[in-house]
C-alpha positions in Angstrom: 0.0 0.0 0.0 1.4 3.4 -1.0 0.9 5.8 1.8 2.9 8.7 0.5 -0.1 11.0 0.0 -2.4 9.0 2.3 -3.4 11.9 4.6 -4.2 14.1 1.6 -6.8 11.8 0.2 -8.9 10.7 3.2 -12.4 12.0 2.8 -13.4 13.7 6.0 -16.7 12.1 6.1 -14.9 8.7 6.4 -13.2 10.0 9.5 -16.6 11.1 11.0 -18.1 7.7 10.0 -15.2 5.7 11.5 -15.2 7.6 14.8 -18.9 6.9 15.2 -18.5 3.2 14.3 -15.9 2.9 17.0 -18.2 4.4 19.5 -16.5 7.8 20.0 -18.9 10.1 21.8 -20.6 12.6 19.6 -19.2 15.7 21.4 -15.7 14.4 20.6 -16.6 13.6 17.0 -17.9 17.2 16.6 -14.8 18.7 18.2 -12.5 16.8 15.9 -14.5 17.6 12.8 -14.6 21.3 13.8 -10.9 21.4 13.3 -11.5 20.9 9.6 -14.4 23.4 9.1 -13.3 26.2 6.9 -9.7 24.9 6.7 -7.7 27.0 4.2 -4.3 26.9 2.7 -2.1 28.8 0.2 0.4 27.7 -2.4 3.8 29.2 -1.9 5.9 29.7 -5.1 9.0 31.7 -6.0 6.5 34.2 -7.6 4.6 34.7 -4.4 1.7 33.1 -2.5 -1.6 32.2 -4.0 -4.9 33.4 -2.6 -6.1 31.3 0.2 -8.5 28.5 -0.7 -10.6 26.0 1.2 -9.3 22.5 1.6 -12.3 20.0 1.6 -10.5 16.7 1.7 -7.6 15.2 3.6 -6.2 15.6 7.1 -4.0 18.3 8.5 -0.3 17.6 7.9 1.8 17.7 11.0 -1.1 17.3 13.4 -0.5 14.8 16.2 -4.1 13.6 15.8 -3.9 12.9 12.0 -2.1 9.5 12.3 -4.7 8.3 14.8 -7.6 9.4 12.6 -6.0 7.8 9.6 -5.7 4.5 11.5 -9.3 4.7 12.8 -10.5 5.1 9.2 -8.4 2.2 7.9 -9.4 -0.1 10.8 -13.1 0.5 10.4 -12.9 0.3 6.6 -11.1 -3.1 6.7 -13.5 -4.4 9.3 -16.4 -3.5 7.1 -14.8 -5.1 4.1 -14.3 -8.3 6.0 -18.0 -8.4 6.8 -18.8 -8.0 3.1 -16.3 -10.7 2.2 -17.7 -13.1 4.8 -21.2 -12.4 3.5 -20.2 -13.1 -0.1 -18.5 -16.3 0.9 -21.6 -17.3 2.9 -23.8 -16.6 -0.1 -21.6 -18.6 -2.5 -21.1 -21.6 -0.2 -24.8 -21.8 0.7 -25.7 -22.5 -2.9 -27.4 -19.2 -3.7 -27.0 -18.3 -7.4 -28.1 -14.7 -7.3 -25.5 -12.0 -7.6 -24.4 -10.0 -4.6 -23.6 -6.4 -5.4 -21.3 -4.7 -3.1 
């Protein structure tokens, strides 16, 4: 798995979903997600800085919380995929012939 740009590509709704699936209390989910509300950045070049623009996906680089949130998202995603795989195996081994769409 290539994790070079992993933090840049995690949809924030996945983080919210994962925290809820793990039983994190709603007040804490809201507090974490508030860190990302209205997050802005600029591009720095030799010609000057760009205007600020909103960043709507990814996690903050350099935040101590980002690795934990990334792992939460991956753990819950993998657990959900294992349930789907088990269901598909159950359907196939039980003799059902209908298609299972995931």
